[in-house]
OpenMM code with the backbone's topology and positions (N, CA, C; nanometers):
from openmm import Vec3, app, unit

residues = "MET GLU LYS LYS ASN SER ILE LYS VAL LYS VAL LEU LEU LEU LEU VAL GLY ILE LEU ILE LEU MET TYR PHE LEU PRO ARG GLU ASN THR ALA ALA GLY GLU ASP GLU ALA ILE TYR LYS GLU ASN THR ALA ALA TYR GLU SER ASP PHE PHE SER ASP PHE ARG LEU LYS ARG ALA ALA TRP ARG ASP SER GLU GLU GLU ALA ILE HIS ALA LEU ILE GLU ASN GLY SER THR GLU GLU ALA LYS ASN THR ALA ALA ALA ASP LEU MET THR LEU LEU ARG LYS ILE GLU THR GLU ASP MET ILE GLU GLU VAL LEU LYS GLY ARG GLN TYR GLU GLU ALA ILE PHE VAL LEU ASP GLU ASP LEU SER LEU LEU ILE LEU LYS LYS LYS THR PHE SER GLU GLY GLU ILE GLU ALA LEU VAL GLN PHE ALA ALA ALA SER ALA GLY VAL ASP SER GLY GLN ILE SER PHE PHE THR VAL GLU".split()
positions = [
    Vec3(0.0827, -0.1190, 0.0000),
    Vec3(0.0000, 0.0000, 0.0000),
    Vec3(0.0873, 0.1256, 0.0000),
    Vec3(0.1931, 0.1253, 0.0804),
    Vec3(0.2804, 0.2414, 0.0890),
    Vec3(0.3498, 0.2661, -0.0450),
    Vec3(0.3864, 0.1576, -0.1149),
    Vec3(0.4517, 0.1713, -0.2440),
    Vec3(0.3550, 0.2326, -0.3453),
    Vec3(0.2272, 0.1911, -0.3424),
    Vec3(0.1273, 0.2477, -0.4318),
    Vec3(0.1094, 0.3966, -0.4043),
    Vec3(0.1035, 0.4323, -0.2764),
    Vec3(0.0877, 0.5731, -0.2395),
    Vec3(0.2063, 0.6540, -0.2876),
    Vec3(0.3253, 0.5999, -0.2718),
    Vec3(0.4458, 0.6688, -0.3158),
    Vec3(0.4434, 0.6896, -0.4661),
    Vec3(0.4001, 0.5893, -0.5396),
    Vec3(0.3919, 0.6011, -0.6852),
    Vec3(0.2876, 0.7044, -0.7236),
    Vec3(0.1727, 0.7032, -0.6566),
    Vec3(0.0679, 0.8014, -0.6857),
    Vec3(0.1176, 0.9428, -0.6594),
    Vec3(0.1886, 0.9628, -0.5501),
    Vec3(0.2401, 1.0959, -0.5171),
    Vec3(0.3419, 1.1394, -0.6206),
    Vec3(0.4293, 1.0483, -0.6618),
    Vec3(0.5294, 1.0832, -0.7634),
    Vec3(0.4631, 1.1187, -0.8950),
    Vec3(0.3584, 1.0460, -0.9330),
    Vec3(0.2848, 1.0780, -1.0550),
    Vec3(0.2190, 1.2150, -1.0416),
    Vec3(0.1626, 1.2427, -0.9253),
    Vec3(0.0998, 1.3721, -0.9008),
    Vec3(0.2022, 1.4843, -0.9102),
    Vec3(0.3187, 1.4651, -0.8507),
    Vec3(0.4237, 1.5667, -0.8574),
    Vec3(0.4712, 1.5861, -1.0004),
    Vec3(0.4819, 1.4779, -1.0773),
    Vec3(0.5201, 1.4872, -1.2172),
    Vec3(0.4156, 1.5655, -1.2946),
    Vec3(0.2884, 1.5389, -1.2671),
    Vec3(0.1798, 1.6100, -1.3319),
    Vec3(0.1863, 1.7587, -1.3012),
    Vec3(0.2119, 1.7940, -1.1768),
    Vec3(0.2245, 1.9350, -1.1387),
    Vec3(0.3405, 1.9984, -1.2157),
    Vec3(0.4520, 1.9283, -1.2219),
    Vec3(0.5678, 1.9803, -1.2948),
    Vec3(0.5354, 2.0030, -1.4408),
    Vec3(0.4644, 1.9103, -1.5022),
    Vec3(0.4271, 1.9244, -1.6430),
    Vec3(0.3331, 2.0425, -1.6622),
    Vec3(0.2350, 2.0555, -1.5716),
    Vec3(0.1422, 2.1684, -1.5824),
    Vec3(0.2143, 2.3020, -1.5681),
    Vec3(0.3081, 2.3082, -1.4752),
    Vec3(0.3839, 2.4321, -1.4569),
    Vec3(0.4720, 2.4579, -1.5782),
    Vec3(0.5356, 2.3542, -1.6319),
    Vec3(0.6189, 2.3682, -1.7509),
    Vec3(0.5347, 2.4160, -1.8680),
    Vec3(0.4153, 2.3588, -1.8841),
    Vec3(0.3265, 2.4009, -1.9928),
    Vec3(0.2903, 2.5483, -1.9786),
    Vec3(0.2754, 2.5915, -1.8573),
    Vec3(0.2415, 2.7317, -1.8333),
    Vec3(0.3527, 2.8240, -1.8820),
    Vec3(0.4775, 2.7840, -1.8622),
    Vec3(0.5898, 2.8698, -1.8960),
    Vec3(0.6373, 2.8543, -2.0402),
    Vec3(0.5851, 2.7575, -2.1143),
    Vec3(0.6224, 2.7437, -2.2544),
    Vec3(0.5707, 2.8635, -2.3317),
    Vec3(0.6441, 2.9057, -2.4327),
    Vec3(0.5970, 3.0206, -2.5111),
    Vec3(0.4638, 2.9907, -2.5779),
    Vec3(0.3800, 3.0906, -2.5794),
    Vec3(0.2517, 3.0788, -2.6469),
    Vec3(0.2582, 3.1625, -2.7740),
    Vec3(0.1635, 3.1360, -2.8643),
    Vec3(0.1570, 3.2190, -2.9839),
    Vec3(0.1306, 3.3620, -2.9416),
    Vec3(0.1899, 3.4551, -3.0138),
    Vec3(0.1667, 3.5945, -2.9780),
    Vec3(0.0950, 3.6681, -3.0899),
    Vec3(0.0695, 3.7944, -3.0665),
    Vec3(-0.0053, 3.8730, -3.1640),
    Vec3(0.0752, 3.8939, -3.2910),
    Vec3(0.2068, 3.8834, -3.2870),
    Vec3(0.2880, 3.8986, -3.4069),
    Vec3(0.2554, 3.7889, -3.5079),
    Vec3(0.2033, 3.6770, -3.4613),
    Vec3(0.1666, 3.5673, -3.5498),
    Vec3(0.0261, 3.5879, -3.6058),
    Vec3(-0.0326, 3.7058, -3.5843),
    Vec3(-0.1621, 3.7361, -3.6434),
    Vec3(-0.2795, 3.7226, -3.5483),
    Vec3(-0.2534, 3.6880, -3.4240),
    Vec3(-0.3630, 3.6712, -3.3286),
    Vec3(-0.4012, 3.8079, -3.2726),
    Vec3(-0.5298, 3.8338, -3.2608),
    Vec3(-0.5787, 3.9595, -3.2068),
    Vec3(-0.5371, 3.9729, -3.0600),
    Vec3(-0.4910, 4.0899, -3.0183),
    Vec3(-0.4408, 4.1135, -2.8825),
    Vec3(-0.5447, 4.0800, -2.7755),
    Vec3(-0.6681, 4.1191, -2.7958),
    Vec3(-0.7729, 4.0932, -2.6960),
    Vec3(-0.7980, 3.9432, -2.6808),
    Vec3(-0.8010, 3.8719, -2.7913),
    Vec3(-0.8226, 3.7270, -2.7861),
    Vec3(-0.7050, 3.6593, -2.7172),
    Vec3(-0.5850, 3.7048, -2.7473),
    Vec3(-0.4655, 3.6484, -2.6841),
    Vec3(-0.4711, 3.6655, -2.5327),
    Vec3(-0.5050, 3.7863, -2.4878),
    Vec3(-0.5127, 3.8114, -2.3434),
    Vec3(-0.6233, 3.7276, -2.2794),
    Vec3(-0.7371, 3.7160, -2.3459),
    Vec3(-0.8481, 3.6371, -2.2931),
    Vec3(-0.8086, 3.4896, -2.2816),
    Vec3(-0.7441, 3.4367, -2.3844),
    Vec3(-0.7013, 3.2966, -2.3825),
    Vec3(-0.5967, 3.2733, -2.2747),
    Vec3(-0.5044, 3.3661, -2.2594),
    Vec3(-0.4002, 3.3533, -2.1581),
    Vec3(-0.4607, 3.3555, -2.0186),
    Vec3(-0.5535, 3.4468, -1.9938),
    Vec3(-0.6180, 3.4551, -1.8627),
    Vec3(-0.6961, 3.3279, -1.8328),
    Vec3(-0.7653, 3.2744, -1.9327),
    Vec3(-0.8409, 3.1507, -1.9123),
    Vec3(-0.7463, 3.0362, -1.8802),
    Vec3(-0.6335, 3.0296, -1.9499),
    Vec3(-0.5373, 2.9224, -1.9239),
    Vec3(-0.4821, 2.9332, -1.7831),
    Vec3(-0.4462, 3.0548, -1.7413),
    Vec3(-0.3872, 3.0742, -1.6093),
    Vec3(-0.4852, 3.0363, -1.4992),
    Vec3(-0.6113, 3.0759, -1.5111),
    Vec3(-0.7074, 3.0429, -1.4062),
    Vec3(-0.7400, 2.8943, -1.4082),
    Vec3(-0.7310, 2.8318, -1.5239),
    Vec3(-0.7609, 2.6896, -1.5342),
    Vec3(-0.6566, 2.6031, -1.4641),
    Vec3(-0.5321, 2.6489, -1.4517),
    Vec3(-0.4295, 2.5681, -1.3861),
    Vec3(-0.4758, 2.5285, -1.2463),
    Vec3(-0.5205, 2.6242, -1.1691),
    Vec3(-0.5592, 2.5969, -1.0312),
    Vec3(-0.6852, 2.5106, -1.0238),
    Vec3(-0.7841, 2.5407, -1.1063),
    Vec3(-0.9058, 2.4592, -1.1021),
    Vec3(-0.8788, 2.3186, -1.1544),
    Vec3(-0.8000, 2.3055, -1.2602),
    Vec3(-0.7648, 2.1722, -1.3114),
    Vec3(-0.6883, 2.0928, -1.2071),
    Vec3(-0.5944, 2.1576, -1.1422),
    Vec3(-0.5155, 2.0878, -1.0412),
    Vec3(-0.6045, 2.0404, -0.9272),
    Vec3(-0.6958, 2.1256, -0.8825),
    Vec3(-0.7852, 2.0873, -0.7725),
    Vec3(-0.8752, 1.9698, -0.8113),
    Vec3(-0.9236, 1.9707, -0.9352),
    Vec3(-1.0077, 1.8596, -0.9814),
    Vec3(-0.9286, 1.7286, -0.9844),
    Vec3(-0.8077, 1.7341, -1.0351),
    Vec3(-0.7248, 1.6134, -1.0414),
    Vec3(-0.6877, 1.5654, -0.9018),
    Vec3(-0.6575, 1.6585, -0.8140),
    Vec3(-0.6237, 1.6205, -0.6770),
    Vec3(-0.7449, 1.5597, -0.6064),
    Vec3(-0.8622, 1.6160, -0.6286),
    Vec3(-0.9835, 1.5613, -0.5674),
    Vec3(-1.0095, 1.4189, -0.6172),
    Vec3(-0.9886, 1.3962, -0.7452),
    Vec3(-1.0083, 1.2616, -0.8004),
    Vec3(-0.9071, 1.1644, -0.7398),
    Vec3(-0.7833, 1.2076, -0.7263),
    Vec3(-0.6805, 1.1217, -0.6668),
    Vec3(-0.7154, 1.0908, -0.5216),
    Vec3(-0.7566, 1.1929, -0.4476),
    Vec3(-0.7947, 1.1731, -0.3070),
    Vec3(-0.9115, 1.0750, -0.2959),
    Vec3(-1.0117, 1.0935, -0.3818),
    Vec3(-1.1288, 1.0057, -0.3781),
    Vec3(-1.0913, 0.8605, -0.4067),
    Vec3(-1.0070, 0.8398, -0.5072),
    Vec3(-0.9695, 0.7017, -0.5403),
    Vec3(-0.8881, 0.6385, -0.4284),
    Vec3(-0.8012, 0.7168, -0.3661),
    Vec3(-0.7235, 0.6624, -0.2546),
    Vec3(-0.8139, 0.6305, -0.1358),
    Vec3(-0.9077, 0.7198, -0.1075),
    Vec3(-1.0005, 0.6967, 0.0033),
    Vec3(-1.0879, 0.5735, -0.0225),
    Vec3(-1.1342, 0.5572, -0.1455),
    Vec3(-1.2142, 0.4394, -0.1814),
    Vec3(-1.1340, 0.3106, -0.1634),
    Vec3(-1.0076, 0.3134, -0.2054),
    Vec3(-0.9228, 0.1945, -0.1918),
    Vec3(-0.9029, 0.1591, -0.0448),
    Vec3(-0.8849, 0.2599, 0.0392),
    Vec3(-0.8659, 0.2353, 0.1817),
    Vec3(-0.9949, 0.1815, 0.2439),
    Vec3(-1.1090, 0.2402, 0.2062),
    Vec3(-1.2376, 0.1895, 0.2573),
    Vec3(-1.2589, 0.0441, 0.2170),
    Vec3(-1.2194, 0.0080, 0.0949),
    Vec3(-1.2328, -0.1315, 0.0491),
    Vec3(-1.1472, -0.2236, 0.1354),
    Vec3(-1.0276, -0.1778, 0.1719),
    Vec3(-0.9415, -0.2590, 0.2585),
    Vec3(-1.0017, -0.2738, 0.3982),
    Vec3(-1.0618, -0.1677, 0.4471),
    Vec3(-1.1242, -0.1735, 0.5797),
    Vec3(-1.2404, -0.2726, 0.5783),
    Vec3(-1.3205, -0.2657, 0.4744),
    Vec3(-1.4381, -0.3519, 0.4661),
    Vec3(-1.4036, -0.4967, 0.4314),
    Vec3(-1.3027, -0.5164, 0.3487),
    Vec3(-1.2742, -0.6495, 0.2963),
    Vec3(-1.1384, -0.7040, 0.3393),
    Vec3(-1.0767, -0.6413, 0.4382),
    Vec3(-0.9454, -0.6875, 0.4827),
    Vec3(-0.9498, -0.8313, 0.5311),
    Vec3(-0.8446, -0.9041, 0.5002),
    Vec3(-0.8425, -1.0462, 0.5351),
    Vec3(-0.8190, -1.0691, 0.6841),
    Vec3(-0.7503, -0.9771, 0.7488),
    Vec3(-0.7233, -0.9926, 0.8919),
    Vec3(-0.7580, -0.8640, 0.9649),
    Vec3(-0.7706, -0.8748, 1.0945),
    Vec3(-0.7954, -0.7555, 1.1760),
    Vec3(-0.6782, -0.6588, 1.1658),
    Vec3(-0.5578, -0.7121, 1.1584),
    Vec3(-0.4388, -0.6270, 1.1465),
    Vec3(-0.4448, -0.5459, 1.0174),
    Vec3(-0.4860, -0.6102, 0.9069),
    Vec3(-0.4980, -0.5397, 0.7792),
    Vec3(-0.6048, -0.4312, 0.7871),
    Vec3(-0.7159, -0.4614, 0.8525),
    Vec3(-0.8230, -0.3632, 0.8683),
    Vec3(-0.7775, -0.2461, 0.9553),
    Vec3(-0.7051, -0.2750, 1.0623),
    Vec3(-0.6547, -0.1700, 1.1507),
    Vec3(-0.5527, -0.0818, 1.0799),
    Vec3(-0.4665, -0.1444, 1.0012),
    Vec3(-0.3681, -0.0674, 0.9238),
    Vec3(-0.4378, 0.0239, 0.8246),
    Vec3(-0.5393, -0.0291, 0.7563),
    Vec3(-0.6156, 0.0515, 0.6608),
    Vec3(-0.6872, 0.1664, 0.7309),
    Vec3(-0.7421, 0.1414, 0.8488),
    Vec3(-0.8091, 0.2478, 0.9244),
    Vec3(-0.7098, 0.3571, 0.9638),
    Vec3(-0.5894, 0.3168, 1.0024),
    Vec3(-0.4852, 0.4152, 1.0362),
    Vec3(-0.4448, 0.4944, 0.9117),
    Vec3(-0.4363, 0.4259, 0.7972),
    Vec3(-0.4042, 0.4944, 0.6714),
    Vec3(-0.5116, 0.5965, 0.6356),
    Vec3(-0.6371, 0.5615, 0.6606),
    Vec3(-0.7469, 0.6534, 0.6329),
    Vec3(-0.7370, 0.7778, 0.7212),
    Vec3(-0.7083, 0.7584, 0.8478),
    Vec3(-0.6938, 0.8734, 0.9385),
    Vec3(-0.5772, 0.9624, 0.8944),
    Vec3(-0.4683, 0.9022, 0.8516),
    Vec3(-0.3526, 0.9784, 0.8031),
    Vec3(-0.3906, 1.0593, 0.6794),
    Vec3(-0.4627, 0.9964, 0.5864),
    Vec3(-0.5067, 1.0657, 0.4659),
    Vec3(-0.5981, 1.1826, 0.5002),
    Vec3(-0.6919, 1.1610, 0.5907),
    Vec3(-0.7844, 1.2682, 0.6277),
    Vec3(-0.7133, 1.3847, 0.6963),
    Vec3(-0.6140, 1.3539, 0.7808),
    Vec3(-0.5349, 1.4611, 0.8442),
    Vec3(-0.4548, 1.5377, 0.7390),
    Vec3(-0.4005, 1.4663, 0.6410),
    Vec3(-0.3240, 1.5292, 0.5332),
    Vec3(-0.4141, 1.6238, 0.4539),
    Vec3(-0.5331, 1.5774, 0.4183),
    Vec3(-0.6278, 1.6600, 0.3434),
    Vec3(-0.6658, 1.7834, 0.4238),
    Vec3(-0.6920, 1.7638, 0.5512),
    Vec3(-0.7280, 1.8758, 0.6393),
    Vec3(-0.6139, 1.9776, 0.6463),
    Vec3(-0.4919, 1.9310, 0.6577),
    Vec3(-0.3759, 2.0204, 0.6653),
    Vec3(-0.3593, 2.0980, 0.5353),
    Vec3(-0.3687, 2.0279, 0.4213),
    Vec3(-0.3555, 2.0956, 0.2924),
    Vec3(-0.4632, 2.2033, 0.2766),
    Vec3(-0.5862, 2.1682, 0.3066),
    Vec3(-0.6971, 2.2640, 0.2934),
    Vec3(-0.6808, 2.3830, 0.3869),
    Vec3(-0.6382, 2.3581, 0.5101),
    Vec3(-0.6201, 2.4664, 0.6065),
    Vec3(-0.5125, 2.5645, 0.5580),
    Vec3(-0.4002, 2.5125, 0.5121),
    Vec3(-0.2914, 2.5992, 0.4645),
    Vec3(-0.3397, 2.6824, 0.3457),
    Vec3(-0.4103, 2.6199, 0.2532),
    Vec3(-0.4615, 2.6926, 0.1370),
    Vec3(-0.5586, 2.8028, 0.1784),
    Vec3(-0.6467, 2.7736, 0.2708),
    Vec3(-0.7450, 2.8735, 0.3154),
    Vec3(-0.6780, 2.9898, 0.3880),
    Vec3(-0.5790, 2.9610, 0.4700),
    Vec3(-0.5074, 3.0683, 0.5393),
    Vec3(-0.4374, 3.1581, 0.4376),
    Vec3(-0.3743, 3.0986, 0.3378),
    Vec3(-0.3052, 3.1781, 0.2363),
    Vec3(-0.4043, 3.2627, 0.1566),
    Vec3(-0.5199, 3.2085, 0.1253),
    Vec3(-0.6224, 3.2876, 0.0569),
    Vec3(-0.6686, 3.4020, 0.1467),
    Vec3(-0.6795, 3.3751, 0.2761),
    Vec3(-0.7165, 3.4781, 0.3721),
    Vec3(-0.6112, 3.5864, 0.3848),
    Vec3(-0.4881, 3.5527, 0.3495),
    Vec3(-0.3784, 3.6505, 0.3507),
    Vec3(-0.3660, 3.7208, 0.2160),
    Vec3(-0.4727, 3.7158, 0.1379),
    Vec3(-0.4870, 3.7879, 0.0111),
    Vec3(-0.4082, 3.7287, -0.1062),
    Vec3(-0.3715, 3.6017, -0.0986),
    Vec3(-0.3170, 3.5354, -0.2165),
    Vec3(-0.4363, 3.4793, -0.2920),
    Vec3(-0.4506, 3.5220, -0.4156),
    Vec3(-0.5706, 3.4893, -0.4938),
    Vec3(-0.5916, 3.3393, -0.5074),
    Vec3(-0.4873, 3.2671, -0.5379),
    Vec3(-0.4944, 3.1220, -0.5541),
    Vec3(-0.3789, 3.0591, -0.4795),
    Vec3(-0.4052, 2.9448, -0.4146),
    Vec3(-0.3011, 2.8735, -0.3407),
    Vec3(-0.3281, 2.7243, -0.3470),
    Vec3(-0.2214, 2.6491, -0.3682),
    Vec3(-0.2288, 2.5033, -0.3628),
    Vec3(-0.1135, 2.4554, -0.2770),
    Vec3(-0.1447, 2.3647, -0.1859),
    Vec3(-0.0418, 2.3018, -0.1041),
    Vec3(-0.0602, 2.1515, -0.1131),
    Vec3(0.0471, 2.0814, -0.1467),
    Vec3(0.0447, 1.9358, -0.1558),
    Vec3(0.1438, 1.8830, -0.0532),
    Vec3(0.0932, 1.8058, 0.0409),
    Vec3(0.1745, 1.7532, 0.1496),
    Vec3(0.2156, 1.6095, 0.1195),
    Vec3(0.3444, 1.5831, 0.1285),
    Vec3(0.3966, 1.4480, 0.1097),
    Vec3(0.5139, 1.4298, 0.2047),
    Vec3(0.5421, 1.3053, 0.2387),
    Vec3(0.6521, 1.2763, 0.3304),
    Vec3(0.7860, 1.3232, 0.2761),
    Vec3(0.8063, 1.3046, 0.1457),
    Vec3(0.9362, 1.3332, 0.0857),
    Vec3(0.9486, 1.4752, 0.0310),
    Vec3(0.8430, 1.5231, -0.0367),
    Vec3(0.8488, 1.6536, -0.1005),
    Vec3(0.7093, 1.7133, -0.1016),
    Vec3(0.6963, 1.8338, -0.0517),
    Vec3(0.5682, 1.9033, -0.0531),
    Vec3(0.5777, 2.0204, -0.1491),
    Vec3(0.4639, 2.0623, -0.2024),
    Vec3(0.4602, 2.1712, -0.2995),
    Vec3(0.3737, 2.2846, -0.2484),
    Vec3(0.4218, 2.4060, -0.2676),
    Vec3(0.3444, 2.5261, -0.2392),
    Vec3(0.3400, 2.6050, -0.3691),
    Vec3(0.2193, 2.6219, -0.4230),
    Vec3(0.2014, 2.6911, -0.5505),
    Vec3(0.1074, 2.8080, -0.5275),
    Vec3(0.1535, 2.9272, -0.5619),
    Vec3(0.0738, 3.0478, -0.5419),
    Vec3(0.0622, 3.1262, -0.6716),
    Vec3(-0.0478, 3.1996, -0.6832),
    Vec3(-0.0685, 3.2855, -0.7992),
    Vec3(-0.0280, 3.4277, -0.7620),
    Vec3(0.0822, 3.4699, -0.8195),
    Vec3(0.1296, 3.6066, -0.8013),
    Vec3(0.2470, 3.6260, -0.8960),
    Vec3(0.2649, 3.7464, -0.9417),
    Vec3(0.3689, 3.7724, -1.0410),
    Vec3(0.5089, 3.7598, -0.9811),
    Vec3(0.5335, 3.8298, -0.8733),
    Vec3(0.6675, 3.8267, -0.8143),
    Vec3(0.6585, 3.8152, -0.6623),
    Vec3(0.7630, 3.7579, -0.6062),
    Vec3(0.7774, 3.7441, -0.4620),
    Vec3(0.9185, 3.7864, -0.4252),
    Vec3(0.9317, 3.8514, -0.3122),
    Vec3(1.0665, 3.8799, -0.2618),
    Vec3(1.1202, 3.7530, -0.1968),
    Vec3(1.2518, 3.7457, -0.1820),
    Vec3(1.3116, 3.6280, -0.1178),
    Vec3(1.2594, 3.6126, 0.0253),
    Vec3(1.2431, 3.7234, 0.0956),
    Vec3(1.1910, 3.7188, 0.2319),
    Vec3(1.0484, 3.6678, 0.2372),
    Vec3(0.9684, 3.7086, 0.1392),
    Vec3(0.8295, 3.6638, 0.1335),
    Vec3(0.8232, 3.5133, 0.1063),
    Vec3(0.9065, 3.4665, 0.0141),
    Vec3(0.9107, 3.3228, -0.0164),
    Vec3(0.9516, 3.2443, 0.1075),
    Vec3(1.0543, 3.2906, 0.1750),
    Vec3(1.1017, 3.2207, 0.2946),
    Vec3(0.9941, 3.2180, 0.4032),
    Vec3(0.9245, 3.3292, 0.4212),
    Vec3(0.8183, 3.3346, 0.5224),
    Vec3(0.7036, 3.2400, 0.4864),
    Vec3(0.6673, 3.2340, 0.3587),
    Vec3(0.5599, 3.1446, 0.3152),
    Vec3(0.5980, 2.9982, 0.3336),
    Vec3(0.7199, 2.9648, 0.2964),
    Vec3(0.7670, 2.8266, 0.3115),
    Vec3(0.7744, 2.7904, 0.4595),
    Vec3(0.8224, 2.8814, 0.5433),
    Vec3(0.8288, 2.8553, 0.6875),
    Vec3(0.6892, 2.8353, 0.7460),
    Vec3(0.5945, 2.9188, 0.7034),
    Vec3(0.4568, 2.9040, 0.7497),
    Vec3(0.4014, 2.7667, 0.7121),
    Vec3(0.4174, 2.7294, 0.5844),
    Vec3(0.3649, 2.6004, 0.5373),
    Vec3(0.4329, 2.4846, 0.6095),
    Vec3(0.5641, 2.4940, 0.6280),
    Vec3(0.6386, 2.3871, 0.6957),
    Vec3(0.5920, 2.3718, 0.8401),
    Vec3(0.5798, 2.4828, 0.9113),
    Vec3(0.5375, 2.4771, 1.0509),
    Vec3(0.3939, 2.4244, 1.0623),
    Vec3(0.3074, 2.4672, 0.9718),
    Vec3(0.1677, 2.4231, 0.9756),
    Vec3(0.1531, 2.2750, 0.9422),
    Vec3(0.2388, 2.2268, 0.8521),
    Vec3(0.2295, 2.0879, 0.8079),
    Vec3(0.3155, 1.9938, 0.8914),
    Vec3(0.4037, 2.0491, 0.9732),
    Vec3(0.4898, 1.9653, 1.0550),
    Vec3(0.6008, 1.8986, 0.9762),
    Vec3(0.6498, 1.9678, 0.8723),
    Vec3(0.7610, 1.9154, 0.7926),
    Vec3(0.8752, 2.0151, 0.7940),
    Vec3(0.9907, 1.9720, 0.7517),
    Vec3(1.1069, 2.0592, 0.7408),
    Vec3(1.0887, 2.1516, 0.6203),
    Vec3(1.1280, 2.2759, 0.6331),
    Vec3(1.1104, 2.3715, 0.5233),
    Vec3(1.1888, 2.3303, 0.3989),
    Vec3(1.2938, 2.2517, 0.4154),
    Vec3(1.3705, 2.2026, 0.3009),
    Vec3(1.2933, 2.1023, 0.2170),
    Vec3(1.1839, 2.0513, 0.2699),
    Vec3(1.1012, 1.9546, 0.1974),
    Vec3(0.9921, 2.0217, 0.1146),
    Vec3(0.9884, 2.1538, 0.1133),
    Vec3(0.8834, 2.2255, 0.0415),
    Vec3(0.9435, 2.2956, -0.0790),
    Vec3(0.8872, 2.2648, -0.1954),
    Vec3(0.9240, 2.3352, -0.3191),
    Vec3(0.8208, 2.4441, -0.3443),
    Vec3(0.8679, 2.5615, -0.3793),
    Vec3(0.7818, 2.6779, -0.3989),
    Vec3(0.7729, 2.7103, -0.5479),
    Vec3(0.6499, 2.7258, -0.5975),
    Vec3(0.6276, 2.7607, -0.7369),
    Vec3(0.5279, 2.8759, -0.7449),
    Vec3(0.5403, 2.9533, -0.8504),
    Vec3(0.4415, 3.0588, -0.8750),
    Vec3(0.3793, 3.0350, -1.0115),
    Vec3(0.2551, 3.0728, -1.0214),
    Vec3(0.1844, 3.0753, -1.1481),
    Vec3(0.1244, 3.2140, -1.1574),
    Vec3(0.1558, 3.2846, -1.2608),
    Vec3(0.1126, 3.4231, -1.2748),
    Vec3(-0.0329, 3.4310, -1.3107),
] * unit.nanometer
topology = app.Topology()
chain = topology.addChain("A")
for resn in residues:
    res = topology.addResidue(resn, chain)
    for name in ("N", "CA", "C"):
        topology.addAtom(name, app.Element.getBySymbol(name[0]), res)
């Protein structure tokens, strides 16, 4: 089960990396004949879609993991397997609660969009803002680390404009 979770998290992190890379790839510009207003509208739609797409994919991943754990609880072959699955479910629910709390606090601090992904090995903090000072980045990473109970070195910080 732990190996499956690790693989799922790595796939999720890879997906986030690809989405961020896609965001930074050059897009067609108005010099190629595209109308300026349409270009800006398409760019804005793409930027706002990153956060909503990510949340939808994360929700689907969370749901599938929760369903798998519930199946183990209900159909576990031994009491030990059922107890382990129940502990895994509690861990998942605490993780979800922590991620949601950090995101809500950051939104309350006037960051328009925030995503936090908590993992044992590497956590991600993704915020929507054009620029950050080094001090601001350090303070945000420290806040997320302290709130999640992880070392700040385990948090990667990304921005999406």
